[in-house]
C-alpha positions as CSV (number, residue, x, y, z in Angstrom):
1,P,2.0,53.7,-13.8
2,T,-0.5,50.5,-15.4
3,T,-1.9,49.1,-12.0
4,I,-2.9,45.4,-11.9
5,T,-5.9,44.4,-9.2
6,T,-6.7,41.3,-8.2
7,P,-10.3,40.4,-8.4
8,T,-11.3,39.5,-4.8
9,P,-12.5,35.9,-4.8
10,A,-16.5,35.7,-4.8
11,T,-17.7,34.3,-1.6
12,T,-20.3,32.3,-3.8
13,F,-20.4,29.7,-6.9
14,T,-23.2,30.3,-9.4
15,S,-24.4,29.5,-13.0
16,L,-26.8,31.4,-14.4
17,A,-27.7,28.3,-16.1
18,Y,-28.6,27.0,-13.4
19,P,-32.0,28.8,-12.4
20,K,-33.2,26.4,-16.1
21,K,-33.8,23.0,-14.8
22,S,-35.2,21.0,-17.4
23,L,-37.1,17.9,-17.0
24,S,-36.7,17.5,-20.7
25,N,-33.3,16.0,-22.2
26,T,-33.4,19.5,-24.4
27,F,-30.8,21.3,-22.4
28,T,-27.9,18.8,-22.4
29,A,-25.0,20.3,-24.0
30,S,-24.4,16.9,-25.9
31,R,-27.3,14.9,-25.5
32,D,-25.4,12.4,-24.5
33,T,-27.8,10.6,-21.5
34,N,-31.3,10.0,-21.8
35,V,-31.2,11.8,-18.6
36,S,-32.7,15.3,-17.7
37,P,-31.1,18.3,-16.5
38,Q,-33.3,18.6,-13.8
39,E,-33.5,14.2,-13.3
40,A,-29.7,14.8,-12.6
41,Y,-29.2,17.5,-10.1
42,N,-32.5,14.9,-7.9
43,L,-29.6,11.7,-8.3
44,I,-26.6,14.1,-8.0
45,S,-28.4,15.4,-4.6
46,N,-30.1,12.1,-3.6
47,G,-26.7,10.4,-3.6
48,F,-24.4,12.9,-2.2
49,E,-26.8,13.4,0.6
50,S,-25.3,11.7,3.3
51,A,-21.8,11.9,2.4
52,L,-21.0,15.5,2.6
53,P,-21.0,14.9,6.5
54,K,-18.9,11.6,6.1
55,A,-16.9,13.4,3.4
56,Q,-15.9,16.4,6.0
57,K,-14.9,13.9,9.2
58,A,-12.4,12.0,6.9
59,A,-11.3,15.4,4.9
60,E,-10.8,16.4,9.4
61,R,-9.3,13.4,10.5
62,R,-6.1,14.0,7.3
63,G,-6.4,17.5,8.5
64,K,-7.0,19.4,5.4
65,A,-10.5,21.5,5.7
66,Q,-12.9,20.2,3.1
67,P,-12.9,17.5,1.2
68,R,-12.5,17.1,-2.0
69,C,-14.3,17.0,-4.5
70,L,-14.3,16.2,-8.9
71,D,-17.0,17.1,-11.2
72,I,-16.1,15.7,-14.7
73,G,-18.4,17.2,-17.6
74,A,-19.3,20.2,-16.0
75,G,-20.1,22.5,-18.8
76,A,-22.2,25.6,-17.8
77,G,-21.4,24.7,-14.6
78,V,-24.8,23.8,-13.3
79,S,-23.3,20.3,-11.7
80,T,-21.0,22.7,-10.0
81,Q,-23.1,24.5,-8.0
82,L,-25.2,21.4,-7.4
83,L,-22.6,20.9,-5.2
84,W,-21.2,23.6,-4.0
85,E,-25.0,24.4,-2.3
86,M,-24.3,21.1,-0.5
87,G,-21.7,22.1,0.7
88,F,-18.9,21.3,-1.0
89,R,-16.3,24.0,-0.9
90,D,-12.9,22.0,-3.0
91,I,-14.0,21.4,-6.0
92,T,-13.1,21.1,-9.3
93,A,-14.6,21.2,-12.4
94,V,-13.4,19.6,-15.1
95,D,-15.0,19.9,-18.6
96,W,-13.7,19.4,-23.2
97,S,-14.4,23.0,-23.0
98,S,-14.8,25.6,-22.0
99,K,-17.6,27.9,-23.5
100,A,-20.4,26.5,-21.8
101,W,-18.3,27.6,-18.6
102,E,-17.4,31.1,-19.5
103,A,-20.6,31.6,-21.2
104,Y,-22.1,30.7,-17.7
105,V,-20.0,31.2,-15.1
106,P,-19.5,35.1,-14.0
107,G,-16.3,35.4,-12.8
108,P,-14.9,35.6,-10.5
109,L,-14.5,32.1,-8.6
110,P,-14.6,31.5,-5.4
111,A,-11.1,30.1,-3.7
112,G,-12.3,26.7,-3.8
113,V,-13.7,26.1,-7.3
114,R,-11.6,26.0,-10.0
115,F,-11.7,25.5,-14.0
116,L,-9.9,23.4,-16.2
117,E,-10.6,22.3,-20.0
118,A,-10.3,19.0,-20.4
119,D,-11.5,15.6,-21.0
120,D,-11.2,12.8,-18.8
121,G,-9.0,11.4,-20.4
122,R,-6.3,13.8,-20.4
123,F,-7.0,15.1,-17.1
124,F,-6.6,11.7,-15.8
125,A,-3.4,11.1,-18.1
126,G,-2.4,14.7,-16.8
127,E,-3.2,17.1,-14.1
128,G,-5.0,14.4,-12.5
129,R,-3.5,11.9,-12.4
130,A,-2.3,10.8,-8.6
131,E,-4.8,12.9,-7.5
132,E,-7.6,11.3,-5.1
133,Y,-11.1,12.8,-3.7
134,D,-13.8,12.6,-1.7
135,V,-16.7,13.1,-4.4
136,I,-16.3,12.3,-8.0
137,V,-19.4,13.1,-10.5
138,Y,-19.6,12.2,-14.3
139,N,-22.3,13.6,-16.2
140,F,-22.3,12.1,-19.1
141,A,-22.2,8.6,-19.8
142,V,-19.3,6.4,-19.7
143,N,-19.1,2.2,-19.5
144,E,-19.2,0.5,-16.4
145,A,-16.3,-0.1,-16.5
146,K,-14.8,3.5,-16.6
147,A,-16.5,4.5,-13.7
148,R,-15.0,1.6,-11.1
149,E,-11.6,1.5,-12.8
150,A,-12.3,5.7,-11.7
151,A,-13.4,4.7,-7.9
152,R,-10.7,2.7,-7.5
153,R,-8.2,4.7,-9.5
154,H,-8.6,8.0,-7.9
155,L,-11.8,8.7,-4.6
156,R,-9.8,8.3,-1.6
157,P,-9.4,4.9,-0.1
158,G,-12.2,4.5,2.7
159,P,-16.1,3.1,3.4
160,D,-17.0,6.9,2.5
161,S,-16.1,8.5,-0.7
162,R,-18.6,8.2,-3.7
163,L,-19.0,8.7,-7.7
164,L,-21.8,8.5,-9.4
165,A,-21.8,8.1,-13.2
166,P,-24.6,7.4,-16.0
167,V,-23.7,4.1,-17.5
168,N,-24.5,2.5,-20.2
169,I,-26.6,-0.5,-19.1
170,Q,-27.0,-2.1,-22.6
171,D,-24.1,-3.3,-25.1
172,D,-25.4,-2.1,-28.6
173,Y,-28.0,1.1,-26.9
174,W,-25.8,4.1,-26.0
175,L,-28.9,5.9,-24.9
176,S,-29.7,3.7,-22.2
177,Q,-28.0,4.4,-19.2
178,E,-28.8,4.8,-15.0
179,Y,-27.6,6.6,-12.4
180,R,-25.3,4.1,-10.4
181,L,-23.0,4.6,-7.2
182,Y,-19.4,3.3,-6.4
183,G,-17.5,2.6,-3.7
184,S,-13.3,3.4,-3.6
185,S,-12.5,-0.4,-4.7
186,G,-14.6,0.4,-7.5
187,E,-18.0,-1.2,-6.0
188,K,-21.4,-0.2,-6.9
189,L,-23.6,0.5,-4.2
């Protein structure tokens, strides 16, 4: 008889790409921003340093154990690991290709982390259509209207929800972005 066993979930999240912190953008997969991975880690940490305690309290008020986090453009799992290390334990990581994730994220995953192969448009039109999150991170450049719309539609209503994205700041130059933080009404914070 063949015995099929389910792997025991990991107790921590690890991306083998995480130690490759770089101050140049040569490590980025798509090179669609002029922000290096190390700068992105710093911006995510700074943008959400106060978000976890507030999101945790809001989740507890809703009867949930953990605040929900969406990591869009998760790639090799570097931003997912950063969010994990910050204390987030309910993370949905989404990327248009699973190749980097499969190459750099050894399995099995912790129980609260899942990966979906989809671009943001397909994710929000499908499985993520009716979902709300306490925290959303975009890891690729978007225009401001798209960032505001994602915040309005997919952040949980309330003063403590946050979306962080590298937003194009010039209409005629796609390599000029700055990270911006938005609230659940789509307002720039």
